C-alpha positions in Angstrom: -2.3 -3.2 -9.6 -5.1 -0.9 -8.6 -8.5 -1.3 -6.9 -11.1 1.2 -5.8 -12.8 1.6 -2.4 -16.5 2.7 -2.8 -17.6 6.0 -1.1 -18.1 5.6 2.7 -16.9 1.9 2.6 -14.7 2.6 5.6 -17.5 4.1 7.6 -16.9 7.1 10.0 -14.7 5.1 12.5 -14.0 2.0 10.4 -11.0 1.0 8.5 -9.5 -1.2 5.8 -6.6 -3.7 5.7 -4.5 -3.7 2.5 -2.3 -6.7 1.7 0.1 -7.0 -1.2 2.9 -9.3 -2.1 5.3 -9.9 -4.9 9.0 -10.2 -5.7 12.1 -8.4 -7.0 13.8 -10.1 -9.9 17.0 -10.1 -11.9 20.1 -8.0 -11.2 21.1 -7.0 -7.6 20.1 -3.4 -8.2 17.7 -1.9 -5.7 14.0 -2.2 -6.6 11.0 -0.6 -4.9 7.3 -1.4 -4.4 5.2 1.6 -3.2 1.7 1.5 -1.8 -0.6 4.5 -2.6 -4.0 5.3 -1.0 -6.1 8.1 -2.5 -3.2 9.0 -4.8 -0.7 9.6 -2.0 2.2 7.2 -1.0 1.6 5.6 2.4 4.4 3.0 2.5 7.4 1.6 0.6 9.4 -1.6 0.6 12.8 -2.0 -1.2 15.2 -4.7 -2.0 17.5 -6.2 -4.6 16.0 -9.7 -4.9 13.5 -12.0 -3.2 9.9 -11.8 -2.1 8.2 -8.8 -0.5 5.0 -8.5 1.6 3.1 -5.4 2.7 0.2 -5.1 5.2 -1.3 -1.7 6.0 -4.2 -0.7 8.1 -5.9 2.6 7.3 -8.4 3.5 10.2 -10.8 6.4 10.0 -10.8 8.8 13.0 -13.3 10.7 11.0 -14.1 10.7 7.2 -11.2 13.2 6.7 -8.5 12.0 9.1 -6.9 8.5 9.4 -4.3 6.6 11.4 -2.1 4.5 9.1 -0.1 1.5 10.3 2.2 0.2 7.6 4.0 -3.2 8.1 6.6 -4.8 5.8 8.8 -7.6 7.2 10.0 -6.5 10.7 9.4 -2.8 9.9 6.3 -1.0 11.2 5.6 2.7 10.6 2.8 4.9 12.0 1.5 8.0 10.3 -1.6 10.2 9.9 -3.7 10.7 6.7 -6.1 13.4 5.6 -8.1 11.6 2.9 -11.8 12.2 2.2 -13.0 8.6 2.5 -16.6 9.7 1.8 -15.4 9.7 -1.9 -14.1 6.8 -4.1 -10.5 6.0 -3.0 -7.9 4.2 -5.2 -5.6 1.7 -3.6 -2.5 1.1 -5.9 0.8 -0.7 -5.7 3.5 0.6 -8.1 7.0 -0.9 -8.8 10.1 1.1 -9.6 13.4 -0.3 -10.9 16.8 1.4 -11.6 17.6 -0.6 -14.8 15.6 -1.8 -17.7 16.5 -5.5 -17.0 15.1 -5.4 -13.5 11.6 -6.4 -12.5 9.2 -5.8 -9.6 6.1 -8.0 -9.7 3.0 -7.8 -7.7 1.2 -11.1 -7.3 -1.7 -10.0 -5.1 -3.4 -6.9 -3.9 -6.4 -7.3 -1.5 -8.5 -4.9 0.6 -10.8 -5.9 3.4 -12.9 -4.0 5.8 -11.8 -4.1 9.5 
């Protein structure tokens, strides 16, 4: 699933909260759901079966530097970004599987201004 953030939507010191959820299906092989912002990966969740949930805050320090807080289950990671949010930014969730009979589904992808 993919959505786009309009230019300057995050404002100079604003941010967005990205939420996504889905599940891993079929065989017990490892499957992955990866969150991208502006074409770059900002967080990953993996598992063999069951539901997954992602929540990520991307907060502008300026239009070109961000603080990224990625949460999935009990895991929280912090990183920095260098995206130009004065341009259109794509938010995308992609699923990866090891075998053709496996599935990664995304039920929802939402973006809100914070």
